[in-house]
C-alpha positions as CSV (number, residue, x, y, z in Angstrom):
1,K,-141.4,10.2,-118.8
2,Q,-142.3,13.6,-117.4
3,A,-145.6,13.4,-119.4
4,K,-146.3,10.0,-117.9
5,L,-145.6,11.3,-114.4
6,I,-148.0,14.2,-114.9
7,E,-150.6,11.8,-116.3
8,M,-150.3,9.6,-113.2
9,L,-150.6,12.5,-110.8
10,S,-153.6,13.8,-112.7
11,A,-155.5,10.5,-112.4
12,E,-158.4,10.2,-110.0
13,G,-156.4,8.5,-107.2
14,G,-153.1,10.2,-107.6
15,A,-149.9,8.1,-107.2
16,T,-147.5,7.0,-104.5
17,I,-143.7,7.2,-104.9
18,D,-143.6,3.4,-105.2
19,E,-146.2,3.4,-108.0
20,M,-144.3,6.2,-109.8
21,A,-141.0,4.4,-109.4
22,A,-142.5,1.1,-110.7
23,A,-144.2,2.7,-113.7
24,L,-141.3,4.9,-114.8
25,E,-138.5,2.4,-113.7
26,W,-137.0,5.2,-111.6
27,A,-135.5,5.0,-108.1
28,P,-137.8,6.6,-105.4
29,H,-135.4,9.5,-104.9
30,T,-135.6,10.3,-108.6
31,C,-139.3,10.5,-108.4
32,R,-139.1,12.9,-105.5
33,G,-136.6,15.0,-107.3
34,A,-138.8,15.2,-110.4
35,L,-141.8,16.2,-108.3
36,S,-140.0,19.1,-106.5
37,G,-137.6,20.1,-109.3
38,A,-139.3,19.6,-112.7
39,L,-142.9,19.8,-111.8
40,K,-143.0,22.3,-108.9
41,K,-140.1,24.6,-109.7
42,R,-139.7,24.4,-113.5
43,L,-143.3,24.0,-114.6
44,G,-144.9,25.7,-111.6
45,L,-147.4,22.9,-111.1
46,D,-149.3,22.6,-107.7
47,V,-148.3,19.1,-106.4
48,T,-150.0,18.1,-103.2
49,S,-149.7,15.1,-101.0
50,E,-151.7,13.4,-98.3
51,K,-151.5,10.3,-96.2
52,V,-154.0,7.7,-97.4
53,A,-154.8,4.6,-95.3
54,D,-153.5,1.4,-96.9
55,R,-151.4,3.3,-99.5
56,G,-149.2,5.7,-97.7
57,R,-148.4,9.2,-99.0
58,V,-150.2,9.9,-102.3
59,Y,-149.2,12.7,-104.5
60,R,-151.7,14.6,-106.8
61,L,-151.7,17.5,-109.2
62,E,-154.2,20.1,-108.2
63,H,-156.3,21.4,-111.1
64,H,-157.3,25.0,-111.0
65,N,-160.1,26.0,-113.4
């Protein structure tokens, strides 16, 4: 499921907490925990978020080349 989460965040439009929760069948707080714990702290990934009109807060993985 962590790979699916990374895939969703890497996609062009990113993903909202609700979209992640629906796709992974997780509660919203579990998604938030995975973002901050597994992805940011353990894997050291750069997760960003921004408010998007009509969607709410969208999370993305920043790609550094």
